[in-house]
Structures are given as structure tokens and as C-alpha cells.
A tleap script that builds the chain and sets N, CA, C and O, in Angstrom:
source leaprc.protein.ff14SB
mol = sequence {
  NMET SER GLU GLN ASP GLY ILE LYS ARG GLY
  ALA LYS GLN PRO GLU ASN SER ASN TRP GLY
  GLY ASP MET LEU GLU ARG THR GLY VAL LYS
  PRO GLU LYS ILE SER LEU ILE GLU ILE ILE
  SER GLN LEU THR LYS SER GLN ARG GLU LYS
  LEU ILE ALA GLY TYR ASP LEU ARG ASN PHE
  ALA ARG ILE PHE GLU ASP SER ASP THR MET
  ALA MET VAL ASP GLY PHE LEU GLU ASN ASP
  MET ASN ILE SER GLU THR ALA LYS LYS LEU
  TYR MET HIE ARG ASN THR LEU ILE TYR ARG
  LEU ASN LYS ILE TYR VAL GLU THR GLY LEU
  ASP LEU ARG LYS PHE ASP MET ALA LEU THR
  PHE ASP ILE LEU ARG ILE LEU TYR THR MET
  CARG
}
set mol.1.N position { 178.604 5.195 117.954 }
set mol.1.CA position { 178.299 3.799 117.758 }
set mol.1.C position { 178.816 2.998 118.940 }
set mol.1.O position { 179.857 3.318 119.514 }
set mol.2.N position { 178.107 1.992 119.284 }
set mol.2.CA position { 178.528 1.156 120.395 }
set mol.2.C position { 179.017 -0.178 119.861 }
set mol.2.O position { 178.785 -0.535 118.706 }
set mol.3.N position { 179.697 -0.898 120.732 }
set mol.3.CA position { 180.172 -2.221 120.341 }
set mol.3.C position { 179.003 -3.168 120.107 }
set mol.3.O position { 179.144 -4.180 119.420 }
set mol.4.N position { 177.833 -2.835 120.687 }
set mol.4.CA position { 176.653 -3.660 120.468 }
set mol.4.C position { 176.243 -3.629 119.002 }
set mol.4.O position { 175.627 -4.578 118.517 }
set mol.5.N position { 176.571 -2.562 118.293 }
set mol.5.CA position { 176.237 -2.453 116.880 }
set mol.5.C position { 177.130 -3.334 116.024 }
set mol.5.O position { 176.939 -3.410 114.811 }
set mol.6.N position { 178.099 -3.998 116.632 }
set mol.6.CA position { 178.971 -4.886 115.895 }
set mol.6.C position { 180.165 -4.179 115.284 }
set mol.6.O position { 180.889 -4.776 114.487 }
set mol.7.N position { 180.386 -2.936 115.633 }
set mol.7.CA position { 181.517 -2.178 115.100 }
set mol.7.C position { 182.357 -1.701 116.267 }
set mol.7.O position { 181.868 -1.003 117.156 }
set mol.8.N position { 183.615 -2.080 116.258 }
set mol.8.CA position { 184.516 -1.648 117.316 }
set mol.8.C position { 185.164 -0.339 116.894 }
set mol.8.O position { 185.514 -0.158 115.728 }
set mol.9.N position { 185.321 0.567 117.843 }
set mol.9.CA position { 185.973 1.842 117.554 }
set mol.9.C position { 187.401 1.597 117.105 }
set mol.9.O position { 188.135 0.805 117.696 }
set mol.10.N position { 187.779 2.305 116.032 }
set mol.10.CA position { 189.140 2.211 115.536 }
set mol.10.C position { 189.394 0.985 114.682 }
set mol.10.O position { 190.488 0.815 114.144 }
set mol.11.N position { 188.392 0.128 114.555 }
set mol.11.CA position { 188.586 -1.067 113.731 }
set mol.11.C position { 188.608 -0.673 112.270 }
set mol.11.O position { 187.782 0.116 111.810 }
set mol.12.N position { 189.564 -1.233 111.544 }
set mol.12.CA position { 189.679 -0.940 110.119 }
set mol.12.C position { 188.616 -1.716 109.358 }
set mol.12.O position { 188.391 -2.903 109.595 }
set mol.13.N position { 187.965 -1.005 108.428 }
set mol.13.CA position { 186.926 -1.634 107.616 }
set mol.13.C position { 187.582 -2.416 106.478 }
set mol.13.O position { 188.663 -2.045 106.022 }
set mol.14.N position { 186.958 -3.467 106.022 }
set mol.14.CA position { 187.499 -4.236 104.898 }
set mol.14.C position { 187.625 -3.360 103.661 }
set mol.14.O position { 186.865 -2.406 103.488 }
set mol.15.N position { 188.597 -3.689 102.791 }
set mol.15.CA position { 188.858 -2.881 101.607 }
set mol.15.C position { 187.668 -2.810 100.668 }
set mol.15.O position { 187.458 -1.784 100.021 }
set mol.16.N position { 186.894 -3.863 100.579 }
set mol.16.CA position { 185.767 -3.851 99.657 }
set mol.16.C position { 184.516 -3.232 100.266 }
set mol.16.O position { 183.459 -3.210 99.635 }
set mol.17.N position { 184.632 -2.741 101.463 }
set mol.17.CA position { 183.493 -2.136 102.149 }
set mol.17.C position { 183.156 -0.789 101.527 }
set mol.17.O position { 184.038 -0.094 101.022 }
set mol.18.N position { 181.902 -0.427 101.566 }
set mol.18.CA position { 181.448 0.866 101.070 }
set mol.18.C position { 181.390 1.837 102.246 }
set mol.18.O position { 180.336 2.411 102.517 }
set mol.19.N position { 182.472 2.024 102.926 }
set mol.19.CA position { 182.519 2.756 104.175 }
set mol.19.C position { 183.415 3.971 104.039 }
set mol.19.O position { 184.637 3.833 103.977 }
set mol.20.N position { 182.828 5.166 103.990 }
set mol.20.CA position { 183.593 6.416 103.970 }
set mol.20.C position { 184.581 6.491 102.824 }
set mol.20.O position { 184.562 5.661 101.915 }
set mol.21.N position { 185.429 7.476 102.876 }
set mol.21.CA position { 186.494 7.612 101.892 }
set mol.21.C position { 186.032 8.136 100.559 }
set mol.21.O position { 184.895 8.584 100.412 }
set mol.22.N position { 186.908 8.080 99.599 }
set mol.22.CA position { 186.680 8.607 98.271 }
set mol.22.C position { 185.879 7.626 97.424 }
set mol.22.O position { 186.221 6.447 97.342 }
set mol.23.N position { 184.813 8.114 96.795 }
set mol.23.CA position { 183.956 7.236 96.009 }
set mol.23.C position { 184.712 6.611 94.844 }
set mol.23.O position { 184.504 5.436 94.538 }
set mol.24.N position { 185.584 7.373 94.190 }
set mol.24.CA position { 186.342 6.845 93.059 }
set mol.24.C position { 187.225 5.686 93.509 }
set mol.24.O position { 187.331 4.679 92.809 }
set mol.25.N position { 187.860 5.823 94.675 }
set mol.25.CA position { 188.692 4.739 95.208 }
set mol.25.C position { 187.862 3.509 95.534 }
set mol.25.O position { 188.265 2.384 95.240 }
set mol.26.N position { 186.695 3.726 96.146 }
set mol.26.CA position { 185.866 2.612 96.602 }
set mol.26.C position { 185.193 1.875 95.469 }
set mol.26.O position { 185.125 0.646 95.484 }
set mol.27.N position { 184.693 2.608 94.484 }
set mol.27.CA position { 183.849 1.976 93.476 }
set mol.27.C position { 184.437 1.971 92.076 }
set mol.27.O position { 183.981 1.217 91.216 }
set mol.28.N position { 185.435 2.794 91.837 }
set mol.28.CA position { 185.981 2.924 90.490 }
set mol.28.C position { 185.107 3.786 89.593 }
set mol.28.O position { 185.365 3.905 88.396 }
set mol.29.N position { 184.067 4.391 90.174 }
set mol.29.CA position { 183.135 5.227 89.421 }
set mol.29.C position { 183.278 6.670 89.888 }
set mol.29.O position { 183.180 6.962 91.080 }
set mol.30.N position { 183.510 7.561 88.942 }
set mol.30.CA position { 183.601 8.980 89.272 }
set mol.30.C position { 182.188 9.552 89.317 }
set mol.30.O position { 181.445 9.424 88.344 }
set mol.31.N position { 181.796 10.187 90.439 }
set mol.31.CA position { 180.444 10.735 90.530 }
set mol.31.C position { 180.278 11.909 89.569 }
set mol.31.O position { 181.175 12.739 89.418 }
set mol.32.N position { 179.137 11.960 88.936 }
set mol.32.CA position { 178.819 13.047 88.022 }
set mol.32.C position { 177.952 14.064 88.754 }
set mol.32.O position { 177.153 13.711 89.621 }
set mol.33.N position { 178.123 15.319 88.392 }
set mol.33.CA position { 177.295 16.374 88.967 }
set mol.33.C position { 175.911 16.292 88.341 }
set mol.33.O position { 175.780 16.237 87.118 }
set mol.34.N position { 174.889 16.285 89.169 }
set mol.34.CA position { 173.520 16.248 88.680 }
set mol.34.C position { 173.105 17.679 88.379 }
set mol.34.O position { 173.218 18.557 89.234 }
set mol.35.N position { 172.628 17.910 87.176 }
set mol.35.CA position { 172.261 19.247 86.739 }
set mol.35.C position { 170.833 19.568 87.155 }
set mol.35.O position { 169.896 18.868 86.772 }
set mol.36.N position { 170.669 20.632 87.943 }
set mol.36.CA position { 169.335 21.072 88.342 }
set mol.36.C position { 168.524 21.493 87.131 }
set mol.36.O position { 167.316 21.265 87.073 }
set mol.37.N position { 169.190 22.108 86.166 }
set mol.37.CA position { 168.482 22.568 84.965 }
set mol.37.C position { 167.841 21.375 84.248 }
set mol.37.O position { 166.692 21.451 83.813 }
set mol.38.N position { 168.587 20.283 84.129 }
set mol.38.CA position { 168.043 19.102 83.463 }
set mol.38.C position { 166.860 18.522 84.233 }
set mol.38.O position { 165.866 18.113 83.632 }
set mol.39.N position { 166.966 18.486 85.545 }
set mol.39.CA position { 165.881 17.954 86.369 }
set mol.39.C position { 164.639 18.830 86.239 }
set mol.39.O position { 163.539 18.325 86.012 }
set mol.40.N position { 164.814 20.134 86.382 }
set mol.40.CA position { 163.676 21.060 86.343 }
set mol.40.C position { 163.046 21.091 84.960 }
set mol.40.O position { 161.830 21.247 84.839 }
set mol.41.N position { 163.850 20.945 83.919 }
set mol.41.CA position { 163.290 20.975 82.564 }
set mol.41.C position { 162.395 19.770 82.293 }
set mol.41.O position { 161.596 19.795 81.356 }
set mol.42.N position { 162.514 18.724 83.091 }
set mol.42.CA position { 161.659 17.549 82.938 }
set mol.42.C position { 160.278 17.738 83.573 }
set mol.42.O position { 159.373 16.934 83.349 }
set mol.43.N position { 160.122 18.798 84.360 }
set mol.43.CA position { 158.834 19.061 85.004 }
set mol.43.C position { 157.864 19.662 83.998 }
set mol.43.O position { 158.266 20.333 83.047 }
set mol.44.N position { 156.583 19.410 84.226 }
set mol.44.CA position { 155.567 20.036 83.377 }
set mol.44.C position { 155.456 21.502 83.766 }
set mol.44.O position { 155.923 21.921 84.825 }
set mol.45.N position { 154.825 22.272 82.882 }
set mol.45.CA position { 154.643 23.698 83.153 }
set mol.45.C position { 153.849 23.910 84.446 }
set mol.45.O position { 154.180 24.796 85.234 }
set mol.46.N position { 152.811 23.109 84.668 }
set mol.46.CA position { 152.013 23.265 85.888 }
set mol.46.C position { 152.828 22.918 87.131 }
set mol.46.O position { 152.650 23.539 88.178 }
set mol.47.N position { 153.714 21.939 87.027 }
set mol.47.CA position { 154.579 21.604 88.166 }
set mol.47.C position { 155.554 22.748 88.452 }
set mol.47.O position { 155.811 23.076 89.610 }
set mol.48.N position { 156.094 23.352 87.392 }
set mol.48.CA position { 157.009 24.488 87.575 }
set mol.48.C position { 156.279 25.668 88.190 }
set mol.48.O position { 156.810 26.332 89.080 }
set mol.49.N position { 155.061 25.936 87.722 }
set mol.49.CA position { 154.264 27.043 88.283 }
set mol.49.C position { 153.935 26.796 89.753 }
set mol.49.O position { 153.897 27.729 90.555 }
set mol.50.N position { 153.702 25.549 90.091 }
set mol.50.CA position { 153.407 25.196 91.486 }
set mol.50.C position { 154.616 25.478 92.386 }
set mol.50.O position { 154.453 25.918 93.524 }
set mol.51.N position { 155.831 25.224 91.877 }
set mol.51.CA position { 157.045 25.509 92.647 }
set mol.51.C position { 157.222 27.008 92.878 }
set mol.51.O position { 157.678 27.429 93.941 }
set mol.52.N position { 156.860 27.805 91.882 }
set mol.52.CA position { 157.026 29.260 91.980 }
set mol.52.C position { 155.977 29.882 92.895 }
set mol.52.O position { 156.232 30.905 93.531 }
set mol.53.N position { 154.788 29.259 92.962 }
set mol.53.CA position { 153.689 29.801 93.762 }
set mol.53.C position { 154.159 30.061 95.190 }
set mol.53.O position { 154.853 29.237 95.785 }
set mol.54.N position { 153.785 31.184 95.715 }
set mol.54.CA position { 154.164 31.527 97.080 }
set mol.54.C position { 155.390 32.421 97.157 }
set mol.54.O position { 155.742 32.898 98.236 }
set mol.55.N position { 156.043 32.655 96.027 }
set mol.55.CA position { 157.205 33.538 95.979 }
set mol.55.C position { 156.872 34.739 95.102 }
set mol.55.O position { 156.302 34.585 94.021 }
set mol.56.N position { 157.223 35.919 95.562 }
set mol.56.CA position { 157.032 37.130 94.773 }
set mol.56.C position { 158.251 37.291 93.869 }
set mol.56.O position { 159.295 37.784 94.298 }
set mol.57.N position { 158.109 36.874 92.624 }
set mol.57.CA position { 159.251 36.874 91.721 }
set mol.57.C position { 159.715 38.272 91.339 }
set mol.57.O position { 160.801 38.422 90.779 }
set mol.58.N position { 158.911 39.309 91.629 }
set mol.58.CA position { 159.375 40.679 91.354 }
set mol.58.C position { 160.598 40.998 92.204 }
set mol.58.O position { 161.537 41.632 91.722 }
set mol.59.N position { 160.599 40.567 93.458 }
set mol.59.CA position { 161.768 40.781 94.326 }
set mol.59.C position { 162.971 40.003 93.806 }
set mol.59.O position { 164.099 40.495 93.828 }
set mol.60.N position { 162.722 38.804 93.346 }
set mol.60.CA position { 163.801 37.967 92.825 }
set mol.60.C position { 164.315 38.495 91.496 }
set mol.60.O position { 165.513 38.430 91.217 }
set mol.61.N position { 163.406 39.022 90.671 }
set mol.61.CA position { 163.786 39.506 89.336 }
set mol.61.C position { 164.867 40.569 89.425 }
set mol.61.O position { 165.810 40.563 88.633 }
set mol.62.N position { 164.742 41.480 90.378 }
set mol.62.CA position { 165.759 42.527 90.546 }
set mol.62.C position { 167.132 41.909 90.822 }
set mol.62.O position { 168.152 42.405 90.341 }
set mol.63.N position { 167.146 40.855 91.577 }
set mol.63.CA position { 168.414 40.188 91.911 }
set mol.63.C position { 168.906 39.358 90.734 }
set mol.63.O position { 170.076 39.439 90.361 }
set mol.64.N position { 168.016 38.559 90.147 }
set mol.64.CA position { 168.391 37.684 89.035 }
set mol.64.C position { 168.923 38.469 87.845 }
set mol.64.O position { 169.782 37.977 87.113 }
set mol.65.N position { 168.424 39.683 87.645 }
set mol.65.CA position { 168.829 40.489 86.491 }
set mol.65.C position { 170.025 41.392 86.779 }
set mol.65.O position { 170.513 42.070 85.876 }
set mol.66.N position { 170.499 41.411 88.009 }
set mol.66.CA position { 171.676 42.208 88.378 }
set mol.66.C position { 172.917 41.318 88.241 }
set mol.66.O position { 173.148 40.436 89.068 }
set mol.67.N position { 173.698 41.553 87.208 }
set mol.67.CA position { 174.832 40.663 86.913 }
set mol.67.C position { 175.883 40.669 88.021 }
set mol.67.O position { 176.486 39.631 88.293 }
set mol.68.N position { 176.118 41.814 88.665 }
set mol.68.CA position { 177.101 41.857 89.756 }
set mol.68.C position { 176.647 41.025 90.948 }
set mol.68.O position { 177.438 40.288 91.537 }
set mol.69.N position { 175.381 41.145 91.298 }
set mol.69.CA position { 174.845 40.375 92.425 }
set mol.69.C position { 174.884 38.890 92.110 }
set mol.69.O position { 175.253 38.082 92.963 }
set mol.70.N position { 174.507 38.523 90.892 }
set mol.70.CA position { 174.493 37.104 90.538 }
set mol.70.C position { 175.912 36.540 90.449 }
set mol.70.O position { 176.121 35.362 90.740 }
set mol.71.N position { 176.883 37.352 90.055 }
set mol.71.CA position { 178.281 36.887 90.060 }
set mol.71.C position { 178.725 36.604 91.487 }
set mol.71.O position { 179.448 35.641 91.742 }
set mol.72.N position { 178.286 37.449 92.416 }
set mol.72.CA position { 178.613 37.232 93.826 }
set mol.72.C position { 177.936 35.964 94.341 }
set mol.72.O position { 178.566 35.162 95.029 }
set mol.73.N position { 176.658 35.778 94.013 }
set mol.73.CA position { 175.925 34.583 94.444 }
set mol.73.C position { 176.568 33.330 93.850 }
set mol.73.O position { 176.779 32.344 94.557 }
set mol.74.N position { 176.879 33.368 92.554 }
set mol.74.CA position { 177.520 32.211 91.912 }
set mol.74.C position { 178.853 31.887 92.585 }
set mol.74.O position { 179.156 30.721 92.838 }
set mol.75.N position { 179.644 32.914 92.873 }
set mol.75.CA position { 180.915 32.696 93.559 }
set mol.75.C position { 180.719 32.081 94.929 }
set mol.75.O position { 181.462 31.185 95.328 }
set mol.76.N position { 179.722 32.560 95.646 }
set mol.76.CA position { 179.419 32.051 96.979 }
set mol.76.C position { 179.030 30.577 96.913 }
set mol.76.O position { 179.504 29.773 97.716 }
set mol.77.N position { 178.172 30.220 95.965 }
set mol.77.CA position { 177.737 28.828 95.840 }
set mol.77.C position { 178.869 27.938 95.339 }
set mol.77.O position { 179.008 26.801 95.791 }
set mol.78.N position { 179.675 28.441 94.413 }
set mol.78.CA position { 180.799 27.659 93.894 }
set mol.78.C position { 181.859 27.390 94.963 }
set mol.78.O position { 182.585 26.398 94.891 }
set mol.79.N position { 181.942 28.272 95.948 }
set mol.79.CA position { 182.897 28.097 97.042 }
set mol.79.C position { 182.246 27.442 98.255 }
set mol.79.O position { 182.652 27.663 99.396 }
set mol.80.N position { 181.231 26.635 97.980 }
set mol.80.CA position { 180.551 25.853 99.022 }
set mol.80.C position { 180.029 26.712 100.161 }
set mol.80.O position { 180.069 26.304 101.321 }
set mol.81.N position { 179.535 27.913 99.829 }
set mol.81.CA position { 178.939 28.843 100.788 }
set mol.81.C position { 179.918 29.235 101.889 }
set mol.81.O position { 179.519 29.499 103.023 }
set mol.82.N position { 181.177 29.270 101.550 }
set mol.82.CA position { 182.232 29.671 102.479 }
set mol.82.C position { 182.487 31.164 102.288 }
set mol.82.O position { 182.979 31.591 101.243 }
set mol.83.N position { 182.149 31.952 103.306 }
set mol.83.CA position { 182.239 33.411 103.201 }
set mol.83.C position { 183.680 33.869 103.007 }
set mol.83.O position { 183.947 34.682 102.122 }
set mol.84.N position { 184.599 33.377 103.800 }
set mol.84.CA position { 185.989 33.825 103.703 }
set mol.84.C position { 186.598 33.500 102.352 }
set mol.84.O position { 187.245 34.346 101.735 }
set mol.85.N position { 186.390 32.271 101.892 }
set mol.85.CA position { 186.947 31.847 100.605 }
set mol.85.C position { 186.347 32.645 99.457 }
set mol.85.O position { 187.059 33.057 98.542 }
set mol.86.N position { 185.035 32.862 99.507 }
set mol.86.CA position { 184.372 33.641 98.454 }
set mol.86.C position { 184.878 35.069 98.430 }
set mol.86.O position { 185.152 35.615 97.362 }
set mol.87.N position { 185.004 35.675 99.594 }
set mol.87.CA position { 185.485 37.057 99.668 }
set mol.87.C position { 186.889 37.173 99.070 }
set mol.87.O position { 187.182 38.121 98.341 }
set mol.88.N position { 187.745 36.213 99.378 }
set mol.88.CA position { 189.102 36.226 98.808 }
set mol.88.C position { 189.066 36.136 97.297 }
set mol.88.O position { 189.724 36.914 96.606 }
set mol.89.N position { 188.299 35.188 96.780 }
set mol.89.CA position { 188.276 34.958 95.333 }
set mol.89.C position { 187.608 36.098 94.570 }
set mol.89.O position { 187.931 36.343 93.408 }
set mol.90.N position { 186.677 36.793 95.222 }
set mol.90.CA position { 186.001 37.915 94.569 }
set mol.90.C position { 186.680 39.252 94.874 }
set mol.90.O position { 186.196 40.306 94.463 }
set mol.91.N position { 187.797 39.204 95.592 }
set mol.91.CA position { 188.521 40.426 95.994 }
set mol.91.C position { 187.572 41.410 96.678 }
set mol.91.O position { 187.477 42.581 96.309 }
set mol.92.N position { 186.880 40.892 97.679 }
set mol.92.CA position { 185.862 41.649 98.388 }
set mol.92.C position { 186.094 41.463 99.882 }
set mol.92.O position { 186.506 40.387 100.318 }
set mol.93.N position { 185.834 42.492 100.661 }
set mol.93.CA position { 185.929 42.338 102.108 }
set mol.93.C position { 184.799 41.415 102.561 }
set mol.93.O position { 183.677 41.505 102.062 }
set mol.94.N position { 185.098 40.547 103.491 }
set mol.94.CA position { 184.085 39.582 103.934 }
set mol.94.C position { 182.847 40.267 104.518 }
set mol.94.O position { 181.739 39.746 104.391 }
set mol.95.N position { 183.023 41.435 105.159 }
set mol.95.CA position { 181.862 42.155 105.686 }
set mol.95.C position { 180.962 42.677 104.561 }
set mol.95.O position { 179.743 42.753 104.713 }
set mol.96.N position { 181.579 43.031 103.438 }
set mol.96.CA position { 180.801 43.459 102.272 }
set mol.96.C position { 179.973 42.292 101.750 }
set mol.96.O position { 178.799 42.452 101.418 }
set mol.97.N position { 180.590 41.126 101.681 }
set mol.97.CA position { 179.879 39.931 101.239 }
set mol.97.C position { 178.714 39.622 102.178 }
set mol.97.O position { 177.605 39.340 101.724 }
set mol.98.N position { 178.962 39.675 103.465 }
set mol.98.CA position { 177.905 39.416 104.450 }
set mol.98.C position { 176.779 40.435 104.300 }
set mol.98.O position { 175.603 40.075 104.360 }
set mol.99.N position { 177.135 41.703 104.105 }
set mol.99.CA position { 176.132 42.761 103.909 }
set mol.99.C position { 175.264 42.446 102.697 }
set mol.99.O position { 174.040 42.567 102.758 }
set mol.100.N position { 175.896 42.042 101.594 }
set mol.100.CA position { 175.144 41.753 100.369 }
set mol.100.C position { 174.271 40.508 100.512 }
set mol.100.O position { 173.165 40.467 99.975 }
set mol.101.N position { 174.753 39.499 101.226 }
set mol.101.CA position { 173.939 38.312 101.485 }
set mol.101.C position { 172.740 38.672 102.366 }
set mol.101.O position { 171.635 38.168 102.164 }
set mol.102.N position { 172.974 39.548 103.345 }
set mol.102.CA position { 171.870 40.008 104.201 }
set mol.102.C position { 170.846 40.789 103.392 }
set mol.102.O position { 169.643 40.676 103.631 }
set mol.103.N position { 171.318 41.578 102.437 }
set mol.103.CA position { 170.419 42.358 101.580 }
set mol.103.C position { 169.525 41.419 100.760 }
set mol.103.O position { 168.332 41.679 100.601 }
set mol.104.N position { 170.094 40.345 100.249 }
set mol.104.CA position { 169.304 39.354 99.517 }
set mol.104.C position { 168.272 38.719 100.441 }
set mol.104.O position { 167.131 38.486 100.043 }
set mol.105.N position { 168.680 38.442 101.672 }
set mol.105.CA position { 167.767 37.848 102.652 }
set mol.105.C position { 166.586 38.785 102.931 }
set mol.105.O position { 165.440 38.340 102.985 }
set mol.106.N position { 166.862 40.068 103.105 }
set mol.106.CA position { 165.804 41.039 103.379 }
set mol.106.C position { 164.840 41.127 102.195 }
set mol.106.O position { 163.627 41.207 102.388 }
set mol.107.N position { 165.373 41.114 100.977 }
set mol.107.CA position { 164.536 41.274 99.785 }
set mol.107.C position { 163.753 40.021 99.424 }
set mol.107.O position { 162.651 40.119 98.882 }
set mol.108.N position { 164.308 38.833 99.717 }
set mol.108.CA position { 163.677 37.594 99.254 }
set mol.108.C position { 163.163 36.695 100.378 }
set mol.108.O position { 162.283 35.864 100.154 }
set mol.109.N position { 163.704 36.856 101.574 }
set mol.109.CA position { 163.353 35.955 102.666 }
set mol.109.C position { 164.193 34.691 102.681 }
set mol.109.O position { 163.981 33.812 103.516 }
set mol.110.N position { 165.156 34.594 101.752 }
set mol.110.CA position { 166.023 33.412 101.688 }
set mol.110.C position { 167.433 33.765 102.150 }
set mol.110.O position { 168.078 34.648 101.584 }
set mol.111.N position { 167.900 33.075 103.172 }
set mol.111.CA position { 169.256 33.263 103.683 }
set mol.111.C position { 170.163 32.274 102.956 }
set mol.111.O position { 170.132 31.076 103.238 }
set mol.112.N position { 170.967 32.772 102.027 }
set mol.112.CA position { 171.786 31.905 101.187 }
set mol.112.C position { 172.894 31.206 101.954 }
set mol.112.O position { 173.589 30.361 101.391 }
set mol.113.N position { 173.078 31.539 103.230 }
set mol.113.CA position { 174.079 30.850 104.039 }
set mol.113.C position { 173.548 29.525 104.563 }
set mol.113.O position { 174.288 28.752 105.171 }
set mol.114.N position { 172.268 29.264 104.328 }
set mol.114.CA position { 171.645 27.999 104.724 }
set mol.114.C position { 171.407 27.183 103.455 }
set mol.114.O position { 170.826 27.675 102.487 }
set mol.115.N position { 171.856 25.947 103.473 }
set mol.115.CA position { 171.845 25.117 102.275 }
set mol.115.C position { 170.475 25.030 101.617 }
set mol.115.O position { 170.349 25.241 100.411 }
set mol.116.N position { 169.442 24.717 102.409 }
set mol.116.CA position { 168.122 24.536 101.810 }
set mol.116.C position { 167.617 25.816 101.157 }
set mol.116.O position { 166.945 25.763 100.127 }
set mol.117.N position { 167.934 26.963 101.746 }
set mol.117.CA position { 167.498 28.229 101.164 }
set mol.117.C position { 168.329 28.589 99.930 }
set mol.117.O position { 167.806 29.174 98.982 }
set mol.118.N position { 169.608 28.245 99.937 }
set mol.118.CA position { 170.455 28.476 98.762 }
set mol.118.C position { 169.972 27.613 97.598 }
set mol.118.O position { 169.954 28.063 96.452 }
set mol.119.N position { 169.583 26.380 97.893 }
set mol.119.CA position { 169.062 25.492 96.859 }
set mol.119.C position { 167.736 26.027 96.316 }
set mol.119.O position { 167.504 26.002 95.108 }
set mol.120.N position { 166.883 26.502 97.195 }
set mol.120.CA position { 165.614 27.106 96.770 }
set mol.120.C position { 165.873 28.298 95.860 }
set mol.120.O position { 165.219 28.452 94.828 }
set mol.121.N position { 166.825 29.139 96.243 }
set mol.121.CA position { 167.184 30.309 95.438 }
set mol.121.C position { 167.648 29.868 94.049 }
set mol.121.O position { 167.238 30.451 93.045 }
set mol.122.N position { 168.484 28.862 93.989 }
set mol.122.CA position { 169.008 28.376 92.712 }
set mol.122.C position { 167.887 27.794 91.848 }
set mol.122.O position { 167.862 28.015 90.637 }
set mol.123.N position { 166.975 27.063 92.453 }
set mol.123.CA position { 165.838 26.502 91.718 }
set mol.123.C position { 164.953 27.629 91.185 }
set mol.123.O position { 164.515 27.580 90.035 }
set mol.124.N position { 164.688 28.644 92.011 }
set mol.124.CA position { 163.862 29.774 91.571 }
set mol.124.C position { 164.543 30.533 90.425 }
set mol.124.O position { 163.871 31.015 89.514 }
set mol.125.N position { 165.849 30.636 90.473 }
set mol.125.CA position { 166.579 31.308 89.390 }
set mol.125.C position { 166.398 30.533 88.084 }
set mol.125.O position { 166.163 31.133 87.035 }
set mol.126.N position { 166.506 29.217 88.143 }
set mol.126.CA position { 166.329 28.405 86.948 }
set mol.126.C position { 164.902 28.546 86.416 }
set mol.126.O position { 164.688 28.714 85.216 }
set mol.127.N position { 163.935 28.476 87.327 }
set mol.127.CA position { 162.531 28.626 86.912 }
set mol.127.C position { 162.275 30.006 86.319 }
set mol.127.O position { 161.514 30.136 85.361 }
set mol.128.N position { 162.898 31.025 86.874 }
set mol.128.CA position { 162.740 32.385 86.368 }
set mol.128.C position { 163.280 32.492 84.937 }
set mol.128.O position { 162.653 33.117 84.081 }
set mol.129.N position { 164.420 31.893 84.683 }
set mol.129.CA position { 165.012 31.967 83.341 }
set mol.129.C position { 164.238 31.120 82.328 }
set mol.129.O position { 164.303 31.380 81.127 }
set mol.130.N position { 163.504 30.105 82.807 }
set mol.130.CA position { 162.739 29.242 81.907 }
set mol.130.C position { 161.401 29.856 81.516 }
set mol.130.O position { 160.774 29.388 80.565 }
set mol.131.N position { 160.947 30.881 82.216 }
set mol.131.CA position { 159.627 31.472 81.965 }
set mol.131.C position { 159.507 32.062 80.618 }
set mol.131.O position { 158.453 32.594 80.269 }
savepdb mol mol.pdb
quit
């Protein structure tokens, strides 16, 4: 940002400003987690089918139905896609985790280390369970 934008570097923002920091401190409102399941359940069947179109769910089904793989995926997503943290919490070597994530990528075409692809994977999992 430049001074032309009207903001000087290092200048403290007013207390009532909606500028950075913790949302609870700024607004007094605790943010709620938006549930993907609730959002997707509001879609019509044709809209859900349209989202699935273009994906071979047979490849996904093998993964979705493997409880060990899904526990690893859930752990990875819960740890904000942090490989080291997930490996520690799952008592797994980080190279093993990377190998398993690569295996999912080969089977599905989705690299779960990328946010948009992880979100797509999660949406497809929800749609698969709703079928």
C-alpha cells in the first residue's frame, strides 16, 4: 500500500475499525463454521448430479469406503492440510502421509494438498454419501 491510498505504514488503525485481528474482539460475534453438508443438502437432485458429472465415482468409492484412508484424509483436513502436524497426530511418518496423498491424487486426479482440490474432494464425499 502506498501513502497515496491514505494509509501510512505502521499507522495504528482506530479501535472500531474492521481491520485485521480477531473477529470476536472486533465485532463481539463468534464466527460459526458453515456446514458443507447443510449447504449441499439444499441443492436439488439435478444440481447434485450436475456437480458429480465429470468425475468417475468408482475411483472415489474405493477411497470413501476405506475407513483408514478416510481417517487419514479427515486428519489432514482437520490439521489445515499441514503434513507435519497431521503425521505427528496420526503417529505416521510424514513420507508415508505424502505417499498416501499421492496415491489419492493418482486415483482421483485431486491433489488434497491444494485447497480447491481438497474442497472438491470433501464435496464429492458428501455427495457420494447422499446418493
